[in-house]
C-alpha positions in Angstrom: 37.1 -6.2 -5.6 36.2 -2.9 -4.0 33.4 -0.7 -5.3 30.9 1.7 -3.7 27.2 0.9 -3.7 27.0 4.2 -5.6 30.0 5.4 -7.5 31.8 8.1 -5.4 34.2 9.0 -8.2 33.4 9.8 -11.8 31.8 6.7 -13.3 33.1 5.1 -16.4 31.3 6.3 -19.6 29.7 3.6 -21.5 28.0 3.1 -24.9 24.3 2.8 -24.8 23.0 -0.4 -26.4 19.8 -0.7 -28.5 18.2 1.9 -30.7 17.0 4.4 -28.0 18.8 6.6 -25.4 16.9 7.7 -22.3 18.0 10.5 -20.0 16.1 11.3 -16.9 15.9 13.8 -14.1 12.9 13.7 -11.8 9.7 14.1 -13.8 11.7 15.2 -16.9 13.0 12.7 -19.4 14.1 12.5 -23.0 14.0 9.5 -25.4 15.9 9.8 -28.7 17.6 7.5 -31.2 21.3 6.9 -31.0 22.1 10.0 -33.0 20.1 12.2 -30.6 17.2 12.6 -33.0 13.5 12.6 -32.4 11.2 12.0 -35.3 7.4 11.3 -35.4 5.5 9.1 -35.1 7.9 7.1 -32.8 7.2 7.2 -29.0 10.1 9.6 -28.3 10.7 13.2 -27.3 11.3 15.4 -24.3 8.7 15.1 -21.6 8.3 17.5 -18.7 5.7 16.6 -16.0 4.0 14.1 -18.4 3.7 16.5 -21.3 5.8 16.2 -24.5 7.6 19.4 -25.2 9.8 18.2 -28.1 8.1 15.9 -30.7 10.8 16.6 -33.3 14.5 17.3 -33.0 16.7 16.9 -36.1 20.2 18.3 -36.4 21.6 19.0 -39.9 25.2 20.1 -40.6 25.9 21.3 -44.1 22.5 19.9 -45.1 23.2 16.4 -43.8 22.3 14.4 -40.7 25.4 13.4 -38.8 26.3 9.7 -39.1 26.1 8.3 -35.5 29.4 7.0 -34.2 28.9 6.6 -30.4 26.8 7.6 -27.4 28.6 8.7 -24.3 26.9 8.7 -20.9 28.3 9.4 -17.5 25.2 10.6 -15.6 21.5 9.6 -15.7 20.5 13.1 -16.9 23.1 13.6 -19.6 24.1 12.0 -22.9 26.7 12.9 -25.5 26.0 11.9 -29.1 29.0 11.6 -31.3 28.7 11.8 -35.1 30.4 13.0 -38.3 29.4 14.6 -41.5 31.4 14.5 -44.7 30.5 17.5 -47.0 33.9 18.3 -48.5 35.8 16.4 -45.7 35.0 15.1 -42.3 33.7 17.1 -39.4 33.0 15.8 -35.9 29.6 16.7 -34.5 28.8 16.5 -30.8 25.4 17.0 -29.2 25.3 17.0 -25.4 21.8 16.7 -23.9 21.2 17.6 -20.3 17.7 17.0 -19.0 16.0 18.7 -16.0 12.9 20.8 -16.0 13.3 21.1 -19.7 16.6 20.5 -21.5 19.9 22.1 -22.4 21.7 21.0 -25.5 25.3 21.9 -26.2 26.2 21.7 -29.8 29.8 21.5 -31.0 31.1 21.1 -34.6 34.9 20.4 -34.8 36.9 21.0 -37.9 39.9 18.6 -37.9 41.3 19.9 -41.2 44.0 22.4 -41.9 41.7 24.7 -43.8 38.8 26.8 -42.6 35.2 25.5 -43.1 31.9 27.4 -43.5 28.7 25.4 -42.9 25.0 25.9 -42.2 23.9 24.3 -38.9 20.1 23.7 -38.6 17.8 22.4 -36.0 14.3 21.3 -37.1 12.1 21.2 -34.1 8.4 20.8 -33.2 6.1 20.5 -30.2 2.7 18.7 -30.1 2.0 18.9 -26.3 1.0 15.3 -26.3 0.3 13.8 -23.0 2.5 10.9 -21.8 -0.3 8.4 -21.9 -1.1 9.1 -25.6 2.6 8.5 -26.5 3.2 5.5 -24.3 0.1 3.7 -25.6 0.8 4.5 -29.2 -2.4 6.5 -29.7 -2.4 9.4 -32.2 -2.0 12.6 -30.2 -5.2 14.6 -29.9 -5.2 17.5 -32.5 -4.3 20.7 -30.7 -4.0 24.2 -32.0 -0.4 25.1 -31.7 0.8 28.6 -32.6 4.4 29.2 -33.5 6.2 32.6 -33.2 9.8 33.5 -33.8 11.7 36.4 -32.2 15.3 37.2 -31.2 16.6 33.7 -31.3 13.6 32.2 -29.6 11.0 29.9 -31.1 7.7 29.9 -29.1 5.2 27.1 -29.3 1.9 27.8 -27.5 -1.3 25.7 -27.1 -4.3 26.9 -25.1 -4.7 24.8 -21.9 -1.5 22.9 -22.5 1.2 25.6 -21.9 4.1 27.0 -23.9 7.5 25.7 -25.0 10.4 28.0 -25.7 13.4 27.0 -27.8 16.1 29.6 -27.0 19.0 29.5 -29.5 21.1 32.5 -28.5 22.3 34.3 -31.6 20.6 32.0 -34.0 18.2 33.0 -36.7 14.7 31.5 -36.2 11.7 31.0 -38.3 8.8 28.5 -38.4 10.1 25.4 -36.6 13.8 25.9 -37.7 16.8 27.3 -35.8 19.8 28.2 -37.9 23.4 29.3 -37.5 26.0 30.1 -40.1 29.1 28.6 -38.7 32.6 29.7 -39.7 35.2 27.3 -38.2 38.9 28.0 -38.4 41.4 25.2 -39.0 41.6 22.7 -36.2 39.0 24.6 -34.2 35.4 24.2 -33.0 32.1 26.1 -33.3 29.7 25.9 -30.3 26.2 26.9 -29.4 23.8 26.3 -26.5 20.0 25.8 -26.7 17.5 25.8 -23.9 14.1 24.2 -24.1 11.9 25.8 -21.4 8.4 25.2 -20.3 5.9 28.0 -19.5 2.9 27.0 -17.4 0.3 29.3 -15.9 2.4 32.3 -17.0 5.6 31.1 -15.1 8.7 30.0 -17.0 10.3 26.9 -15.5 14.0 27.5 -15.0 16.1 24.7 -16.5 18.2 22.8 -14.0 21.2 23.0 -16.4 21.1 26.6 -17.7 23.3 27.6 -20.5 26.5 29.3 -19.3 26.6 27.4 -16.0 29.4 24.8 -15.6 27.7 21.4 -15.6 29.4 20.4 -12.4 27.8 23.3 -10.6 24.2 22.6 -11.7 21.6 21.4 -9.2 21.3 17.8 -10.6 25.1 17.4 -10.4 25.3 18.6 -6.8 22.3 16.3 -5.9 23.9 13.3 -7.5 27.3 13.9 -5.8 25.5 14.2 -2.4 23.6 11.0 -3.1 26.8 9.1 -3.9 28.5 10.5 -0.9 25.8 9.2 1.5 25.8 5.6 0.4 27.8 2.8 2.1 30.9 1.3 0.5 31.1 -2.4 -0.1 34.2 -4.5 -0.5 33.7 -8.0 -1.7 35.6 -10.8 -3.4 32.8 -11.0 -6.0 33.2 -8.4 -8.7 29.7 -9.0 -10.1 28.0 -8.4 -6.8 29.9 -5.1 -6.4 28.9 -4.0 -9.9 25.3 -5.0 -9.4 25.1 -3.0 -6.1 26.8 0.0 -7.8 24.3 0.0 -10.7 21.4 -0.3 -8.2 22.3 2.8 -6.3 23.1 4.8 -9.4 19.6 3.8 -10.8 17.9 4.7 -7.6 19.6 8.1 -7.6 18.3 8.6 -11.1 14.7 7.7 -10.0 14.6 10.3 -7.2 12.1 13.2 -7.8 10.2 15.8 -5.9 6.7 17.0 -5.6 6.9 20.5 -7.2 5.1 21.9 -4.2 7.9 20.6 -1.9 11.2 20.7 -3.7 13.1 19.8 -0.5 11.2 16.5 0.0 12.7 13.7 -2.1 10.6 10.8 -3.2 11.2 7.8 -5.4 9.5 7.3 -8.8 8.4 3.9 -9.9 10.5 3.6 -13.1 11.9 5.1 -16.2 10.9 6.3 -18.6 7.1 6.0 -18.5 6.6 5.7 -14.7 8.4 8.8 -13.5 5.6 9.4 -11.0 4.8 8.5 -7.4 3.2 5.1 -7.1 2.0 4.2 -3.6 2.8 0.5 -3.6 6.0 0.8 -5.6 7.4 3.8 -3.8 6.6 2.3 -0.3 8.2 -1.1 -1.0 11.3 0.5 -2.6 11.7 2.9 0.3 11.5 -0.1 2.7 14.2 -1.9 0.8 16.4 1.2 0.9 16.4 1.8 4.6 19.9 0.3 5.1 21.1 2.9 2.6 19.3 6.0 3.9 15.9 7.0 5.3 15.2 10.4 3.5 13.4 8.8 0.6 11.3 6.7 2.9 10.4 9.8 5.0 9.8 11.9 1.9 7.5 9.2 0.4 5.5 8.9 3.6 5.1 12.6 4.0 4.0 13.1 0.4 1.6 10.2 0.5 0.2 11.5 3.8 -0.4 14.9 2.3 -2.4 13.4 -0.5 -4.2 10.8 1.7 -7.8 10.4 0.8 -10.3 12.8 2.5 -13.6 12.2 0.6 -15.4 9.5 -1.4 -15.0 9.8 -5.2 -16.0 6.8 -7.3 -14.2 8.2 -10.4 -10.7 8.4 -8.7 -11.6 5.7 -6.1 -10.6 8.1 -3.4 -11.9 7.2 0.1 -11.1 8.8 3.5 -7.8 7.5 4.8 -6.9 5.6 1.7 -3.3 5.9 0.3 -3.1 6.6 -3.4 -2.0 4.3 -6.2 -0.6 6.8 -8.6 0.0 10.6 -8.7 1.1 12.7 -11.6 1.9 16.4 -11.8 1.1 17.4 -15.4 -2.1 18.7 -17.0 -2.6 15.3 -18.7 -3.0 13.7 -15.3 -6.7 14.6 -14.9 -7.6 13.0 -18.2 -6.0 9.7 -17.3 -6.7 9.5 -13.6 -10.4 10.0 -13.4 -10.5 13.8 -13.3 -7.8 14.3 -10.7 -4.0 14.2 -10.4 -4.2 11.1 -8.2 -5.8 7.7 -8.6 -6.5 5.6 -5.4 -7.3 2.2 -6.8 -5.0 0.0 -4.7 -5.8 -2.5 -2.0 -2.3 -2.7 -0.4 -0.7 0.7 -0.3 -2.7 1.8 2.8 -1.4 -1.1 4.8 2.2 -0.7 3.4 2.1 2.9 4.5 1.7 1.9 8.2 4.2 -0.9 7.8 6.9 1.5 6.4 6.3 3.9 9.3 6.9 1.1 11.7 10.0 0.0 9.9 11.3 3.6 9.7 10.9 3.8 13.5 13.0 0.6 13.9 15.8 2.1 11.8 15.9 5.1 14.1 14.1 8.0 12.4 13.8 11.1 14.4 10.9 10.8 16.9 9.2 14.0 15.7 8.6 12.5 12.3 7.0 9.4 13.8 4.7 11.6 15.9 3.8 13.8 12.9 2.9 10.8 10.7 1.1 8.8 13.4 -2.3 10.5 12.8 -2.1 9.5 9.1 -1.3 5.9 10.1 -4.4 5.9 12.2 -6.5 7.3 9.4 -5.1 4.5 7.2 -6.0 1.9 9.7 -9.5 3.4 9.9 -9.8 3.0 6.1 -8.7 -0.6 6.4 -11.4 -1.4 8.9 -14.3 0.7 7.3 -13.7 0.8 3.6 -11.1 -1.9 3.0 -13.2 -4.4 4.8 -16.5 -3.2 3.4 -18.5 -6.4 4.2 -17.1 -6.8 7.7 -15.7 -10.3 7.3 -12.3 -9.2 8.8 -10.4 -9.2 5.4 -9.5 -6.3 3.1 -11.0 -6.7 -0.3 -11.0 -4.7 -3.5 -13.5 -4.0 -6.3 -13.2 -1.0 -8.6 -15.8 1.7 -8.5 -15.3 2.9 -12.1 -14.8 1.1 -15.4 -11.7 3.2 -15.9 -10.2 1.7 -12.7 -7.8 -1.2 -12.3 -9.7 -4.5 -12.3 -7.0 -6.0 -10.0 -5.6 -3.8 -7.2 -2.8 -5.8 -5.7 0.7 -5.8 -7.0 -0.3 -8.2 -9.7 -2.7 -5.7 -11.3 -3.1 -7.0 -14.9 -6.6 -8.0 -15.8 -5.9 -11.7 -15.8 -3.5 -11.9 -12.9 -5.8 -13.6 -10.3 -7.0 -17.0 -11.4 -8.0 -20.3 -10.0 -5.9 -23.4 -10.6 -8.1 -24.4 -13.5 -7.6 -20.9 -15.2 -10.9 -19.4 -14.2 -10.5 -15.6 -13.6 -11.6 -14.7 -10.1 -14.5 -12.2 -9.7 -14.3 -9.2 -7.4 -14.5 -8.3 -4.6 -11.3 -10.2 -4.0 -9.4 -10.5 -0.7 -5.7 -11.2 -1.6 -3.5 -13.2 0.7 -0.6 -10.8 0.7 -2.9 -7.8 1.4 -4.0 -9.6 4.6 -0.4 -10.2 5.4 0.5 -6.5 5.0 -2.5 -5.6 7.1 -1.3 -8.0 9.8 2.1 -6.3 9.7 0.5 -2.9 9.8 -1.3 -3.8 13.1 2.0 -5.1 14.5 3.7 -1.9 13.4 1.0 0.2 15.1 1.4 -1.8 18.3 5.1 -1.0 18.3 4.3 2.7 17.9 1.6 2.7 20.6 1.8 5.4 23.2 0.5 3.2 26.1 0.6 -0.5 26.9 -3.1 -0.6 26.7 -3.1 0.7 23.1 -0.2 -1.7 22.3 -2.4 -4.6 23.4 -5.4 -3.4 21.4 -3.3 -3.5 18.1 -1.6 -6.7 19.1 -4.9 -8.4 19.6 -6.1 -7.2 16.2 -3.0 -8.6 14.6 -3.4 -12.0 16.3 -7.1 -12.2 15.4 -6.4 -11.5 11.7 -3.6 -14.1 11.8 -6.0 -16.8 13.2 -8.7 -15.9 10.7 -6.2 -15.9 7.8 -4.8 -19.3 8.6 -8.3 -20.8 9.0 -9.8 -19.3 5.7 -6.9 -19.1 3.3 -5.1 -22.4 4.1 -5.9 -25.3 1.7 -5.3 -28.5 3.5 -5.8 -30.6 0.4 -3.1 -28.7 -1.5 -0.9 -27.8 1.4 -0.6 -24.1 0.4 -2.4 -20.8 0.9 -5.0 -19.6 -1.5 -4.0 -16.5 -3.4 -7.3 -14.9 -2.3 -11.0 -15.2 -1.7 -13.3 -14.3 -4.5 -16.7 -12.6 -4.5 -18.4 -15.8 -3.2 -15.7 -16.2 -0.5 -14.3 -19.2 -2.4 -10.6 -19.8 -1.9 -8.7 -19.0 -5.2 -6.6 -22.1 -5.2 -3.8 -21.3 -7.6 -0.2 -21.7 -6.4 1.5 -18.3 -6.6 4.5 -16.3 -5.3 2.1 -14.3 -3.1 2.5 -16.8 -0.4 6.1 -15.8 0.0 5.0 -12.3 1.0 3.0 -13.9 3.7 6.2 -15.4 5.1 7.8 -12.0 4.9 5.3 -10.4 7.2 5.0 -13.3 9.7 1.3 -14.1 9.2 2.1 -17.7 8.4 1.6 -20.3 11.2 4.8 -22.0 12.2 3.4 -25.4 11.4 2.6 -24.4 7.8 5.9 -22.6 7.0 7.8 -25.6 5.8 5.1 -26.5 3.3 5.1 -22.9 2.0 8.9 -22.9 1.6 8.8 -26.3 -0.1 6.3 -25.1 -2.7 8.3 -21.9 -3.4 11.5 -23.9 -4.0 9.8 -26.7 -6.0 10.7 -27.1 -9.7 7.2 -25.8 -10.7 7.8 -22.5 -8.9 11.6 -22.0 -8.8 13.1 -21.5 -12.3 16.7 -21.5 -11.3 16.8 -17.7 -11.9 14.1 -17.0 -9.3 10.6 -17.8 -8.1 7.9 -17.6 -10.7 4.8 -15.6 -10.1 2.6 -18.6 -10.9 3.4 -22.3 -10.8 4.0 -24.3 -14.0 1.2 -26.7 -13.0 -1.5 -24.0 -13.1 -3.7 -23.7 -16.1 -3.0 -20.0 -16.6 0.8 -20.5 -16.5 2.7 -18.6 -19.3 6.4 -17.9 -18.7 6.2 -15.0 -21.2 3.2 -13.3 -19.5 3.3 -10.3 -17.2 2.1 -11.9 -14.0 1.3 -15.5 -14.8 4.7 -17.3 -14.7 7.3 -14.5 -15.1 10.0 -13.8 -12.5 10.0 -10.4 -10.7 13.1 -9.5 -8.8 11.3 -7.5 -6.1 8.9 -10.4 -5.6 11.8 -12.7 -5.0 13.5 -10.3 -2.6 10.4 -10.4 -0.4 10.1 -14.2 -0.7 13.8 -14.5 0.3 13.3 -12.3 3.3 10.3 -14.4 4.3 12.2 -17.6 3.9 15.0 -16.3 6.1 12.5 -15.0 8.7 11.2 -18.6 9.2 14.7 -20.1 9.3 14.9 -21.5 5.8 18.5 -20.1 5.4 19.6 -22.3 2.5 16.4 -21.7 0.6 16.7 -17.9 1.0 20.3 -18.0 -0.1 19.4 -20.0 -3.2 16.8 -17.4 -4.2 19.1 -14.5 -3.5 22.1 -15.9 -5.5 19.8 -16.9 -8.4 18.4 -13.4 -8.7 21.8 -11.7 -8.3 23.2 -14.1 -10.9 20.5 -13.1 -13.3 21.4 -9.4 -13.0 24.8 -10.2 -14.6 23.1 -11.2 -17.8 21.2 -7.8 -17.9 24.3 -5.7 -17.8 24.4 -5.9 -14.0 21.1 -4.1 -13.9 18.0 -6.0 -12.8 14.9 -5.4 -15.0 11.4 -5.0 -13.8 10.7 -8.7 -14.7 11.9 -11.4 -17.0 10.5 -14.6 -18.5 10.0 -17.7 -16.3 11.8 -20.2 -18.4 13.9 -22.8 -16.5 17.6 -22.3 -16.1 18.0 -25.9 -17.1 16.5 -25.1 -20.5 18.1 -21.6 -21.1 21.6 -20.8 -19.9 20.6 -17.1 -19.6 17.4 -15.5 -18.3 15.1 -14.6 -21.2 14.2 -10.9 -21.2 10.5 -9.8 -21.0 10.1 -7.5 -24.1 8.6 -4.4 -22.5 10.3 -4.7 -19.1 11.0 -1.3 -17.5 14.6 -0.5 -16.6 15.6 1.2 -14.4 12.7 0.3 -12.3 12.6 1.3 -8.6 11.9 -1.9 -6.7 14.0 -4.0 -9.1 16.9 -1.6 -8.6 16.4 -1.8 -4.8 16.2 -5.7 -4.9 20.0 -6.3 -4.6 20.2 -4.1 -1.6 17.3 -5.9 0.1 18.8 -9.3 -0.8 22.1 -8.3 0.8 20.3 -7.2 3.9 18.6 -10.5 4.0 21.8 -12.4 3.6 23.4 -10.3 6.4 20.4 -11.0 8.7 20.2 -7.4 9.7 17.2 -6.2 11.7 17.5 -3.1 13.8 15.5 -2.0 16.8 17.1 1.4 17.2 14.3 2.6 19.4 15.1 0.0 22.0 18.8 -0.3 21.3 19.1 -3.7 19.7 20.3 -5.1 16.4 19.9 -8.5 14.9 22.9 -9.6 12.9 23.0 -13.2 11.7 24.9 -13.3 8.3 24.4 -16.2 5.9 26.5 -15.0 3.0 27.6 -17.5 0.3 31.4 -18.1 0.4 32.0 -16.6 -3.0 31.1 -13.2 -1.6 33.6 -13.3 1.2 35.4 -11.5 2.6 32.8 -8.7 2.6 33.0 -5.4 4.3 30.3 -2.6 4.4 31.3 0.8 5.7 28.8 3.5 6.4 25.7 1.5 7.1 23.2 3.8 8.9 21.1 2.8 11.9 19.6 5.9 13.5 22.4 8.4 14.1 25.1 5.8 13.9 27.3 4.6 11.1 28.2 0.9 11.2 31.0 -1.1 9.7 30.1 -4.8 9.0 32.8 -7.4 8.3 32.1 -11.0 7.3 34.8 -13.5 6.4 35.4 -17.2 6.6 36.7 -16.6 10.1 33.6 -15.0 11.4 31.6 -11.8 11.4 31.8 -8.5 13.3 29.8 -5.3 13.5 31.3 -2.0 14.8 30.4 1.6 15.2 27.1 1.5 17.1 28.0 2.8 20.5 27.5 0.0 23.1 25.9 -2.2 20.5 27.8 -5.1 19.1 31.2 -3.3 18.9 33.8 -5.9 17.9 31.4 -8.7 18.7 30.8 -11.7 16.5 27.5 -12.2 14.6 24.6 -12.8 16.9 21.5 -11.1 18.3 23.2 -8.1 20.0 21.6 -5.8 22.6 22.9 -2.6 24.2 23.3 -2.6 27.9 
């Protein structure tokens, strides 16, 4: 079966399951019911830069709400709602929503009968300017004074300090919160209208990305999506499910792209839809890492944006510190209320190390040298934060402890309040030094050594990495349990629970060779491996709960890093089992991996059990299939020195497999793997026509 990783032709429309429909474009998104309706007090509406511009949207035709028939979607930013009304006969009603810096809605009422029809078409609308956090958390929106004025087909909603929303209905008549048309429809004909919802902020009207009158195929989002699809590699595989999972992944990642409004030419990746359409340091960095076989612009855009907002001062309310990489950044006026008085919150222990790691990996994939040079000073500031602020007590390990009660109590990727516990269930007290944070820091030192300008500087960073590795293996290893502690608590006690975090340690290479087999064995044991993936916490731990967020659930991205770590240390069959299990689970979620799912055993449940509030699409979950395929292919480039590692270990069911258009530096590769062997072509002087092996240019 042949399918592109991203659909390069028009994708098949599909009905949207469930009772909500979400359309997204950058920091704009709209959540409606299956008839296209928004009614309070449900957590729905049109949001632009974290502010709700539409809190009510109800279409009436001849005084009736259309009966929903279907929802039609072809693009992440568009949805068509199909309904009918039966006043004195049936009429078909279509609403086409197109989201992007506001929203365009194309209305169409079709008269299928042989006689003319006259009907009143009404839109009842409202705006409360609620911030995203109020809506997401189910809090009653703060009472705001909103004035409504109507003039020349435009309804204007204004709130001091929150902005203005314009509903432009063309030739409609408008009055308080209602837009009306008197439609006269000839036999077998249609009536149409177009409405724009625009935001005005600081006196500037934001131009919708789908303006009325412009053919949809010519709009900016349509052009950007076509470009995204044209850049991605094409995969041919015997396994239809794998091809479909990969296609959905790239489509979702295309939908999660956004830009900093100050730099519209700089793409970045948001954490997830709909509530996390924002830049998250950790999520965006790991997702960008996973996407490097696909393309490097998102990684570069993410690094440049994070570098621009790198900490410069000490602020306990936002947890900003000089050199620190942020945890979360939002662009709307609500951001300062939720993020300690600023648009960015810095409470993360790992993003700063991951920043340096990604720069090193981007260099290995052949990014233009000028970008490495431009970002290197920011990497050095990040490393200075690691050694001065991250390791505040000078014990050689990076710890975290929040500086404000509004901050996150846990600041690793498992950031829920109860995520870090001892084996007996006791919650660890901060400051906490997490195992995987030390692993990322080790990898950051190695990356900086690779980027060193002189041999002397290379040795300095290499020595730092080796010293950290020695200290980590001495302090975190639990010889009585034969695994690594998940962290050290405030009293420097090893936090002795068995977690998936140790797989991240394999991924970066901080694990001593003589301990790797024990780590791999624990990850693949029945108490950790559910059959659908590796659990976040072992069944034998007191805090284990397969339906919890971080204490026994299965996270796809977590498994992708564990699988890469297993492969790094030569545990090929184990890595393959993890990869296949996670990819199999995707089939049961409509070929789209969710943020997480419950940790119940595959022996007990024949399908993976969904986690109720899991985010989808979610960035690092969407990137997971790509990273798993990279792991199974054994791909590791060193474009800067002209070498490429290629040692495929694909399951037979995926063969034959071909990937065309894989990017390493300026080169496009074709990878072929079959039962007869494996070849890689297209990188001049590097592996052309040669079987799988470590290949080096001459």
